[in-house]
N, C-alpha and C positions, 0 to 999 in steps of 0.2 A: 657621153654627156657628163659635164662637171657635176659633182655631187652637191655643189653649192648653188646650182641653178634653181631659181625660184619657181620655174614652171610657167604656165600661162599667166598673162597679166591679171592681177587682182587676186591671185591665189597664193597663199604663203608656201614657202619651200620647206618648212619645218618637217612635215611628215616624210618627204623624200630624203631629207638629210638624215633623219632618225633611222629610216629603213636602210640607208646606205651604211650607216655606222654599225648597225646590227649585222649586216651582211659581211662587213669587214671583221667584226669581232668574233663572229661564230663561223667556224669552218662550214663549207658547203655541205659536207656529208651529214652534219647534224640537222640540217633543214628537212631531210627526208626520213629521219629516224622515227620509228614507232616505239611504243613502250616496250615491246618485246626486244627490239634492238637494244634499248637501254638496259634491260635486264641482262641480256647476253654480254654487253660491254662491261657491266658491273661484275658479273660472275667470272669474266676472263681478264680482269684488271691485272692480275699477277702475271699473265702471259704477255699482254699487250704493252704494259708499262711496269716492268719489274722493279725498277729503281724506286719510283714513288710508292709502290705497294710495299716493298720491304721496309722503306722508311716509315710508312704508316704503321706497320706491324711492330717495328722496334719501339716507336713512340708509344704505341698502345700497351705493349708489355711493360716498358719502364714506367709509364704513367699509372698503370693498374698496380704495379708493385709499390710505387711511391705512395699512392693513395691508401693502400692497405697498411703500409708501414707508418704513415703519418696520419692515420685516421683520427686518433684522439686529438692531435694538434689542429687538424682541420675543423673538427667539431667545436673545439674551444675557441678557435679563431672567429668563427661566425656560424650561425645556424644554417646558412645557405652555402657555405664553402664546400662541404663535401658533396651535396646534391649537384652543385654546379660542376665540380670536377667529374663526378660520375656521369653527368649529362654529356660533357665534352667527350669523355671516353666512349660512351655509348654511340655517339655520332661517328667517332673515328672507327669504332668496331663495325658499324653499319657500312661505312665507306670502304673499308678493306675486307669486308666480311664475305665476299663472294666465295672465295676458296676456303675461308675458315668455317663458314656455315654449311656449305653445300658440297656434297660428294658427287661429282659429275658422273663418275663411273657407275655408282650404285643408284643415282637419281634419287637421293634422299638427304635429309639433314645429317650432318656428321654426328658421330656417337656422343661426343661430349655435350653438344647442345640438345640432342635427344634426351639425354639423362637429365639435363637442367630443366627442360620443358616438362618432362615426366614428373620431376619433383614439384614443379610449379603447379601441375594439375592436382597432385596429391594434396598440396597445401590448400588449394581452392576448395577441394572437396571436403577437407576437414573444417575449413571456415564455414562452408555451407551447412555441414552437419551440426556444428555447434550452434549455428544460428537457428536451426529448427529444433534444437533441444536434445540432440542425441548425446548419450553419456560417453563422450570420447576422451575426456581428460582422466588422468590417473586418479585424481582426488574424487571425481564423481563416481568412477567405477568402484573404487575400494570402499567408498562410504556406504554403498548399498548392499554389500555382501556378494556372495557367489552368483546369485541370479543377475544382479546388475552388472557384475564383471562379465558374465556370459553375454549379456545383451550388448555391452560395449565392445567386446571382442569380436562379435559377429558383425557389428557395424563397421569396425575398423577393417576387418577382412573384406567386407563388401567394397569399401572405399579403395583399398589397395588393388582389389581384383578389377574394378572398373577402370582405375587408372592404368593398370598394366595392359588390359585389353585394348583400351583406346590408344595407348602409346605404341603397342606392337602393330596395330592395324594402320594407324594414321601416320605416326612418325617413322617407325621402323619399316613399314610396308612389308610386314611378314605375316604369315598365317598364325592364328592363335595357338595352333598345336605346337609351335616352336617355343612356347612358354614352358612346355614340359608337363602340363597339367591335364592334357587330354588323354583319355583312356585308350591309348594305342596298345598293340600287342606287347606284353611284358610289363604293363603298368601295374596290374594287380599283384603279380608275383613280386615286383619290386617293393610295392607298398607293404605286403606281408613280411618280406624280409626286413625292411626298415623298422616296422613295428616290433617284430621279435627281437631285433638287435638292440633297440632301446631298452626293452625289458631286461635282456641279458646283461647289458653293461651296467645299468643302474643297480640291478640285483647284486652284481659282483662288487660294486662299490659299497653297498650296504652290508654285504656279508663280510667283507674285509674289516669294516669298522666294528662290526659286532665281535668278530673273532679277536680283534686287537684290543677290545675293551674301550674303544674310543667313543662310544655312545651308550646311553642308558635308556631303556624303554620306560616311559613314564605313564603311558595310557594307551588304550586301544579304542579305535573308532571315535576319535576326538573331533570336535567341531567347535567353532567359535562364531558367535556367542553360543553358550551351551543350550539355549532354548531353540536353536535352529534345527531343522530336520536334517539328519545326516545324509539321507538319500538325496534330498533336494540339493544340499550343498555340494555333494560329490558329483551329481549330475551336472550342476552348473559349472564346476571346475573342469569337468571332462570337456564340456563345450569350449571353455576358455582355452585349454591347451590344444585342442584340435584346431581352433581358429588361429591361435598364435603360431602353431607349427606350420599351418598352411600359408598364412600371409607373409611370415618372415622368410620362408623358403621361396615363395613366389617372387618377392621383391629382391632379396639378396642374391639368390641364385638364378631363378627363372628369368627375370628381366635384367637386373644389373650386371650379373656376370657375363651373360651372353652379349649384351650391348657393348660392354667393355672389350670383350674378346674380338668382336667384329670391328671395333674401332682401332684396336692395336695391331691387328694383323696387316702385313704389307710386305714390301720388298725386303725391309730390314728385319722384320720380326716374323718368323714362320708361325704356322698355326699352333703347334704344340707350345711354343713360348708365349704366344698371345693368350692361350687358355690358362697357362700357368700364372702369368702376370695378372690376368683378370681375376683369377681365383684369389690371389694374394690381396689385390686391391679391394675386391668385394668383401673379403673376410675382414680386412682392416676396417671397412665401413661398418660391418656387422659388429665388430668389437667396440667401435666408437659409439654405436647406438646403445650400448649397455653401460657407458661411462656414468650416466646419471642414476643408475640403480643404487639402492641402499647398500652401504658397506663396500662399494666398489673401490678397488685399488689398481695400481698399474699392473700388478700380477694378475688380477682377475681379468683385466682388459686384454692382456697378452694371451691368456688362456682362452678367452672367448674368441679371439682371432684364430687360435688353433682349432677350436671347435668349429668355426666357420669353414676351415679348410676340410675337416673331416666330413662335415655335412655336405660339402660341395662334391665330394668324391663320387657318390652314386650318379650325380647329374653329369659330371664331366666324363664319366666312363661310359654312360649309356645314352645321354641326351634326354633321359626321362627324369622327372622331378619326384616321382612317387617314393623312391627309397629315401631320399632326403627328408621328405615330409613325414613319412612314417617314423624314422629315427628321431626326428625332432619332437614329435608328439609324445611318444612313450618315454623318451629320456626325461622330459619335463614332468609328465604326469606321474610316473612312478617315483621320480625324485621327490616331488612335492606332496602328492596326494596319497601315495601308498606308503612310502618310507619316512615321510615327515621331514625331509631335508630341505634347507633353503634352496630356492630356484633362482639363481642369479641375484641373490640378495633379497628376494621376496619370499615371504612365508605364506603358504596356502592356508586358508581358513578352515580346512578340513583335511584329515588324513587318517588312514587306517592305523598307522603306528605313529604315536606322538613321542618324540625322543628329546633327550637332553644331550647336547654335544659336549664331549669330554676330551677328545683327542687333540693332538698338536695341530695348530692352525695350518702349518705348512703342508700337512697331509690331507686334512679334512676340508680346508678352505674356510673354516670358521663360519662367521655369520653370513658370508656370501654364498656358501654352499660348495659342493665338490668341484665346480668349474674353476674355483680359485685355488685349489689344492693339487698336490701331486697325485692323489687318487683319481681325480678327474682327468688329469693328463694321461695317466696309465690307462684309464677306460677309453680315452680317445685313441690311443695307440692301438689297443686291442681292436677297437671298432674299425680303424683304418685297415688293419691287416685282414680282418674278416671281409670287409667290402672288396678289397683287391683280390683276396682269395676266391671269393664267390665268382667274380668276373673271369678269373683264370680257369676256374672249374667249368664255367659255362661255355667259354669261347676258346679255351686253350691259352689265352693270354689276356692281360689287362692293358688296353691301349686307350688313349684319349679319343673322345668322340669328336673328330675334327670337323664334322658337319656343323658344329656350333659356330664356326667362323666362316661359313660359306653362304653369305646372304644373297648373292647376286641373282641366281636363278629364281629363288623364291620371291625376291623383290620384284622381278620382272613379271612373275605370275600374278602377284597381288596387284601390281600396277595395271 
C-alpha cells in the first residue's frame, strides 16, 4: 500500500502517513525495546559504537578542561554562560557515561564517581547539621572552648562515619568491616601499639627540643582562659583528639585509600602498585586538607603528606585501621595537650606543659608545630621503621595487604 493513500473515503490519511514516517525513521529493533534494553544499549555504547563513543569522550575531556581553564572568562561573559556549558558537558557525560560510570565486572559505580558521591553525601550531611544548629564550623567550635570543641568533633566524627558506612554499603557494595574499624582479631593489639608509638615519638621530639635548649617551660598545668577547670578542659580536648584521630583515619585511609586502590588496580597496574599509588594520592589529599590551617606553608603541607604515608603504613600492611587511629590520637594529644606544642598550626587551650618556642624554625616547625620541621620528619622516619619492624617481627616479613584491592568476591556477597 502506498504511504500516501488516504484510506477509506471520508477519513484523512494523515495518521497513516505519520506512522509510516515514524516506521521509516526509527529502525524496527527500537520498536520492541524495553527500558532494560535501553540501559544495556547505553552501558555498551563503547563496544557497539566505538567511534561515536570515543568522539564523545574526547569532546567531554577537552570541553571540561576548557571550561575549567576559561572559568573566569565564562563567568565574566554572562552569569548563565558557565552553567550552560556545565549543563551541556553533564548531558554529554550522561550520554557516554555507561563505561565511565559503571564497572560491569564488579557490578558497581566506578571508584572515581563513588568518591565524588561520597563527598557529596558528606557535604549534604554537613549542610543538614549546620541547619539544625550543630557546632560544625571552626569558628563556632573554637568560640566555646574545649567542651564545645569536643561536641563539634564528635558531631563531625558521626557525620563522616555515617557517610563512610553508607558509601561502603551502597556505593562500594562491600561489608563495613572492610573499612578497618571493626574489632577483628589483632585490632586491639594494633590500637595499643599505635597509641604507644604516638606517645614515644612525640616524647622523643619534646626531649630533643629540651636537650637542645630550643624551648623554655613557662608554666605547668596551663589552661585558657585561666578561670576554666583544668580537668574539664583536658577531658574535652582528649575527646577532640580521639574524634579527630578516628574520623581522619576513617576517611583518608579507611575509605579513600581503599577506594582509590580498587579503582587503580587492573591489567596495567598490579595490586602492590595500586596500593602504593592510592597511598600517595590519599596522603596528598590529607596534606591538602591542612593547607588552610594557621601558619601553614608549602613545607608544612609536604610534611603532612609524609605524615599521611606513615599513618597509612599500619593499614596497608595489616588491612586494619586500629594502628593508624591509635598513632594519630596520641601524636596529636601528647603534642598539644601534654607538651604544649602547636598541632598543625593550632594551639590547644590546655596543656600540662606550657612552653615558649626558641629553637630554629627549620627544626622545630615554628608556629605550625613539629610537623613543619625536621624533628617531625625524623619522628615520622622512626615511626615508619618501628611499624615495619613490628610486622616483620610478627610475620617474618612486612608485605602489603593485597586484599585491599580485591573487591569482586565481597561485592558479590553483599549484592
